C-alpha positions as CSV (number, residue, x, y, z in Angstrom):
1,M,0.0,0.0,0.0
2,P,1.5,3.4,-0.9
3,K,2.7,5.5,2.1
4,A,0.2,8.3,1.5
5,S,-2.8,5.9,1.7
6,R,-1.4,4.3,4.9
7,K,-1.4,7.7,6.6
8,S,-5.2,7.9,6.2
9,S,-5.8,4.3,7.0
10,P,-9.1,3.8,9.0
11,T,-7.1,1.6,11.5
12,R,-5.0,4.4,13.0
13,F,-6.3,6.4,15.9
14,A,-4.8,8.9,18.2
15,V,-5.7,9.4,21.8
16,I,-5.0,12.8,23.6
17,M,-4.8,12.7,27.2
18,A,-6.3,16.0,28.4
19,G,-6.8,15.3,32.2
20,G,-4.7,16.9,34.9
21,S,-4.9,20.2,36.8
22,G,-1.7,21.9,35.7
23,T,-0.8,23.0,39.1
24,R,2.7,24.1,38.2
25,F,1.2,26.8,36.0
26,W,-0.9,28.4,38.8
27,P,-2.1,31.1,38.9
28,L,-3.0,31.2,35.2
29,S,-3.9,27.5,35.3
30,R,-6.9,26.7,37.5
31,R,-9.1,23.8,38.2
32,A,-11.9,25.0,35.9
33,R,-9.4,25.9,33.1
34,P,-6.1,24.0,33.4
35,K,-2.9,24.3,31.5
36,Q,-4.0,22.2,28.5
37,L,-7.0,24.4,27.9
38,L,-5.0,27.6,27.8
39,P,-3.0,29.4,25.1
40,I,0.3,29.1,27.1
41,A,2.8,28.3,24.4
42,G,1.2,29.9,21.3
43,A,-2.0,31.6,19.9
44,C,-4.1,28.4,20.3
45,T,-4.7,26.4,23.3
46,M,-2.3,23.5,24.0
47,L,-5.1,21.1,23.3
48,Q,-5.9,22.7,20.0
49,E,-2.3,22.7,19.0
50,T,-2.0,19.0,19.9
51,A,-5.0,18.1,17.8
52,G,-3.9,20.3,14.9
53,R,-0.6,18.6,14.7
54,L,-2.4,15.3,14.2
55,A,-4.8,16.5,11.4
56,A,-2.5,15.7,8.5
57,L,-2.2,12.0,9.7
58,I,-5.5,11.2,11.4
59,P,-8.9,12.7,10.8
60,P,-11.1,14.0,13.6
61,Q,-13.3,10.9,13.6
62,R,-10.4,8.8,14.7
63,I,-9.1,11.3,17.4
64,V,-10.1,10.5,20.9
65,V,-9.8,12.9,23.9
66,V,-9.8,11.6,27.5
67,T,-10.6,14.4,30.0
68,G,-12.3,15.0,33.3
69,A,-16.1,15.7,33.8
70,E,-15.5,19.4,34.6
71,H,-13.5,19.9,31.3
72,A,-15.5,18.0,28.9
73,A,-17.6,20.9,27.7
74,A,-14.5,23.1,27.1
75,V,-12.9,20.3,25.1
76,R,-15.9,19.9,22.8
77,Q,-16.0,23.7,22.5
78,Q,-12.3,23.9,21.5
79,L,-12.4,20.9,19.1
80,P,-15.8,21.3,17.3
81,R,-14.9,18.9,14.6
82,L,-14.4,16.1,17.0
83,P,-17.4,13.9,17.4
84,A,-19.0,14.3,20.9
85,A,-18.8,10.5,21.5
86,N,-15.0,10.8,21.1
87,V,-14.7,12.8,24.3
88,L,-14.3,10.2,27.0
89,I,-15.0,11.4,30.5
90,E,-13.1,10.4,33.6
91,P,-14.9,10.9,36.9
92,F,-11.6,11.7,38.5
93,G,-8.0,11.2,37.6
94,R,-6.2,7.9,37.9
95,N,-2.9,8.6,36.1
96,T,-2.2,7.4,32.5
97,A,-2.6,3.6,32.8
98,P,-6.4,3.6,33.4
99,C,-6.8,6.4,31.0
100,I,-5.0,4.6,28.3
101,A,-6.9,1.3,29.1
102,V,-10.2,3.1,28.7
103,A,-9.2,4.6,25.3
104,A,-7.9,1.3,24.1
105,E,-11.2,-0.5,25.0
106,W,-13.2,2.1,23.3
107,I,-11.1,1.9,20.1
108,H,-11.0,-1.9,20.1
109,R,-14.9,-2.1,20.2
110,R,-15.0,0.1,17.1
111,A,-12.0,-1.1,15.2
112,P,-10.6,-4.4,16.5
113,G,-7.5,-4.4,14.1
114,S,-6.5,-0.8,14.8
115,S,-3.4,0.9,16.1
116,M,-3.3,3.9,18.4
117,A,-1.0,6.8,19.2
118,V,-1.2,8.2,22.7
119,L,0.1,11.7,23.6
120,P,-0.5,14.3,26.2
121,A,-2.5,17.5,25.4
122,D,-0.1,19.9,27.2
123,H,3.2,19.4,25.3
124,A,4.8,21.8,23.0
125,I,6.3,20.8,19.5
126,T,7.9,23.5,17.4
127,Q,8.6,21.3,14.4
128,P,5.3,19.6,13.7
129,Q,6.2,18.1,10.2
130,R,9.2,16.3,11.8
131,F,6.8,15.2,14.6
132,R,4.3,13.7,12.1
133,R,7.1,11.9,10.3
134,A,8.4,10.4,13.6
135,L,4.8,9.4,14.5
136,A,4.2,7.8,11.1
137,R,7.5,5.8,11.6
138,A,6.4,4.7,15.0
139,F,3.1,3.4,13.6
140,D,5.0,1.5,11.0
141,V,7.4,0.0,13.5
142,A,4.5,-0.9,15.9
143,E,2.4,-2.5,13.3
144,R,5.3,-4.5,11.7
145,N,6.6,-5.8,15.0
146,D,3.5,-6.0,17.1
147,A,5.5,-3.7,19.4
148,L,5.0,-1.2,22.2
149,V,6.7,1.8,20.8
150,T,7.6,5.1,22.5
151,L,9.1,8.3,21.0
152,G,12.5,9.2,22.3
153,V,13.9,12.7,21.8
154,R,17.6,13.2,21.4
155,P,18.7,15.3,24.4
156,S,20.2,18.7,23.7
157,H,21.4,19.2,27.3
158,P,21.5,17.2,30.7
159,E,17.9,17.9,31.8
160,T,16.9,16.6,35.3
161,G,13.2,17.1,34.7
162,Y,12.7,14.3,32.2
163,G,12.8,10.6,32.4
164,Y,15.4,8.9,30.0
165,I,15.5,5.8,27.8
166,R,18.6,3.7,27.3
167,V,18.7,2.6,23.7
168,G,19.2,-1.1,22.9
169,T,20.0,-2.8,19.6
170,A,18.6,-1.8,16.3
171,M,15.5,-3.9,15.5
172,D,13.9,-2.9,12.1
173,R,16.0,-2.5,9.0
174,R,13.2,-0.5,7.4
175,A,13.3,1.9,10.2
176,P,17.0,2.8,11.2
177,M,15.7,5.2,13.8
178,A,14.0,2.3,15.8
179,A,15.7,0.3,18.4
180,G,14.8,-1.9,21.3
181,V,14.4,-0.3,24.7
182,A,17.2,-1.5,27.0
183,E,15.9,0.4,30.1
184,F,13.8,3.2,31.2
185,K,15.3,5.5,33.8
186,E,13.7,7.9,36.2
187,K,14.5,11.6,36.3
188,P,18.2,11.8,37.2
189,D,20.2,14.2,39.3
190,R,22.6,16.6,37.4
191,V,25.5,14.3,37.5
192,R,23.7,11.3,36.1
193,A,22.0,13.4,33.5
194,R,25.3,14.6,32.3
195,R,26.6,11.1,32.1
196,F,23.5,9.9,30.2
197,V,23.9,12.7,27.6
198,A,27.6,12.2,27.3
199,S,27.3,8.5,26.5
200,G,25.1,9.0,23.4
201,K,23.1,6.0,24.5
202,Y,20.1,7.7,26.1
203,L,17.0,9.7,24.8
204,W,14.5,11.8,26.7
205,N,11.3,9.9,27.3
206,A,8.6,12.1,25.7
207,G,5.6,10.2,27.0
208,I,4.3,9.7,23.5
209,F,3.4,6.1,22.6
210,V,2.2,4.1,19.6
211,W,1.0,0.4,19.6
212,P,-1.5,-1.9,18.1
213,T,-4.6,-1.7,20.2
214,A,-4.5,-5.4,20.7
215,A,-0.9,-5.2,21.9
216,I,-1.6,-2.7,24.7
217,R,-4.7,-4.6,25.7
218,A,-2.6,-7.8,26.0
219,A,0.2,-6.0,27.8
220,L,-2.3,-4.7,30.4
221,S,-3.9,-8.2,30.8
222,R,-0.3,-9.5,31.5
223,Y,1.0,-6.8,33.9
224,R,-2.2,-5.2,35.3
225,P,-5.0,-7.8,35.1
226,D,-7.0,-5.7,37.6
227,I,-7.1,-2.8,35.1
228,A,-7.8,-5.0,32.1
229,A,-10.6,-6.9,33.8
230,A,-12.3,-3.6,34.7
231,M,-12.4,-2.6,31.1
232,A,-15.0,-5.2,30.3
233,Q,-17.4,-3.4,32.5
234,L,-17.3,-0.2,30.6
235,P,-20.7,0.9,29.2
236,Q,-21.1,0.3,25.5
237,A,-22.8,3.6,24.5
238,S,-22.0,6.2,27.1
239,P,-18.6,8.1,26.9
240,R,-18.7,8.7,30.7
241,I,-16.6,6.2,32.8
242,P,-18.6,5.1,35.8
243,A,-17.1,6.4,39.1
244,K,-17.7,3.1,40.8
245,L,-15.6,1.3,38.2
246,Y,-12.7,4.0,38.3
247,R,-12.6,4.2,42.1
248,G,-11.4,0.6,42.3
249,L,-8.5,1.2,39.9
250,P,-4.9,1.9,41.0
251,S,-3.4,5.3,40.1
252,L,-0.5,4.3,37.9
253,S,1.4,5.7,35.0
254,I,1.5,3.6,31.8
255,D,5.3,3.7,32.3
256,V,5.1,1.9,35.7
257,A,2.2,-0.3,34.8
258,V,3.5,-1.7,31.5
259,M,6.5,-0.2,29.8
260,E,9.0,-0.6,32.5
261,P,8.1,-4.1,33.5
262,A,7.8,-5.2,29.8
263,A,11.3,-3.8,29.0
264,R,12.8,-5.6,32.1
265,A,11.0,-8.8,31.3
266,R,11.8,-8.7,27.5
267,D,8.7,-10.8,26.9
268,L,7.2,-8.2,24.7
269,V,8.6,-6.0,22.0
270,V,9.3,-2.6,23.5
271,A,10.9,-0.1,21.0
272,V,11.9,3.4,20.8
273,V,11.9,5.6,17.7
274,A,14.5,8.4,18.1
275,A,13.5,11.8,16.8
276,D,14.1,15.5,17.2
277,F,11.0,17.6,16.6
278,G,11.5,20.7,19.0
279,W,9.7,18.9,21.9
280,S,9.2,20.3,25.4
281,D,6.8,18.9,28.1
282,V,6.3,22.6,29.2
283,G,6.7,21.4,32.7
284,S,6.9,24.8,34.5
285,W,6.9,28.6,33.9
286,A,10.7,28.4,33.5
287,A,10.3,26.3,30.4
288,L,8.6,29.1,28.5
289,A,11.7,31.0,27.7
290,G,12.5,28.4,25.0
291,L,9.1,28.7,23.4
292,W,8.5,32.4,23.7
293,G,12.0,33.5,22.8
294,S,14.1,35.7,25.0
295,D,15.9,39.0,24.8
296,R,19.7,39.4,25.0
297,D,19.5,39.3,28.8
298,G,17.7,36.0,28.8
299,N,14.3,37.4,29.7
300,A,11.0,36.0,28.3
301,A,7.8,38.0,28.6
302,R,4.2,38.0,27.5
303,G,2.1,41.1,28.1
304,K,3.3,44.6,28.9
305,A,6.5,44.2,30.7
306,L,9.2,46.7,31.5
307,L,12.5,44.9,32.4
308,L,15.4,47.1,33.5
309,D,18.7,45.8,34.7
310,T,16.9,42.4,34.8
311,A,18.2,39.0,33.5
312,N,17.0,35.5,33.1
313,S,13.5,36.2,34.2
314,T,10.0,35.1,32.9
315,V,7.2,37.4,33.1
316,Y,3.5,36.8,32.2
317,G,0.7,39.5,32.3
318,N,-2.8,38.9,31.0
319,A,-4.3,42.4,31.8
320,R,-4.5,43.1,27.9
321,G,-2.2,46.1,28.1
322,K,-4.1,47.7,31.0
323,K,-1.3,46.8,33.5
324,V,2.4,47.1,33.2
325,I,4.7,44.7,35.1
326,A,8.0,46.5,36.0
327,L,11.1,44.5,37.1
328,L,14.2,46.6,38.2
329,G,17.6,45.2,39.2
330,V,16.6,41.5,39.6
331,R,17.4,38.2,38.0
332,D,16.3,34.7,37.8
333,L,12.7,35.4,38.7
334,V,9.2,34.1,37.5
335,V,6.5,36.6,37.8
336,V,2.9,35.8,36.7
337,D,0.0,38.1,37.1
338,A,-3.4,36.4,36.7
339,G,-5.5,39.3,37.8
340,D,-6.8,37.9,41.1
341,A,-3.5,36.3,42.0
342,L,0.1,37.1,41.6
343,L,3.0,34.6,41.7
344,I,6.7,35.6,42.3
345,C,9.3,32.9,42.8
346,P,12.9,32.2,41.8
347,T,13.3,30.5,38.5
348,S,14.9,27.6,40.4
349,R,11.7,27.1,42.3
350,A,9.3,27.0,39.4
351,Q,8.7,23.4,39.7
352,D,7.5,23.8,43.2
353,V,4.6,26.1,42.4
354,R,2.3,23.1,43.0
355,R,3.2,23.5,46.7
356,V,1.4,26.9,46.6
357,V,-1.7,25.2,45.2
358,A,-1.6,22.7,48.0
359,E,-1.3,25.4,50.5
360,L,-4.2,27.3,49.1
361,E,-6.2,24.1,49.3
362,R,-5.1,23.6,53.0
363,R,-6.2,27.0,54.0
364,G,-9.6,26.7,52.2
365,W,-8.9,29.6,49.8
366,R,-10.7,27.7,46.9
367,E,-11.7,30.8,45.1
368,F,-8.0,31.0,43.9
369,L,-7.7,27.3,42.8
């Protein structure tokens, strides 16, 4: 079959995981409107950008979004071409393993011979054409080898905020960028991150997966039979996942539930496709300098900002020009003005903003959550 026709094959689906509360992007990200529903990285919301990247590969009828009940209406509003039945609604979060299991069951019931890509809604990709090529290669590798495939990003620096993948031996002559996964590594400290990058044997774990739907269902049955068994109880018609069913499931990532044990046991084909497509998980306010661009002093700003004798700072204001944010004689700060809440913290503490959210919750200041 020609490559162009395979891209539009009815057996390929994409699942966008759009749950989560985006607590590290407080005060802009709130419970009612979290990070993935906001235009943080560009003009469109992160969800819209994610769906838009897929459009040339997968039509809206085969894109599935998994989100929380409180965000389902916003998802449908932001993606009007998506069939309403394709928005699967979690009663509450249970991490990525149950989320993916639900989507795989939904797809399997409609297209038993399908393959599926799984990707987060809140990542940024600056080179979408390269991303689509990498995703198409991952589909090919997954389908030819009945494999669980993850995309690995070539590291540009020793990042401590990402997990890593140790690359094994080449596995597919028709896809030289594909190799077996030797090992998944948790987020390292600075010394280990430098060692990983210097070795040339490691990739960043982008949290983007491709596999035959039957393969991930079989893997869940093998490693998490509790999750797999619960999927048979999903309702046939309703996109809403029953709370009673979800409450009994463990809160596990797909990495912990399936990918890591499968790579250790080597009883399933676990592969990685190496790529470089300008990826960032946009994990904190500090990550935005690389997306917004920065001035000669390393400052990145959105909104009306006056930065004098200031360096390496990130500033966000959403007052539509009615308020100026002025910084004088400071460096390495994050300043975010969301109107009813103001965040100021050192850049080095940007990953800890979720602690502010936890303290607001503890104090009962729910109007700011």
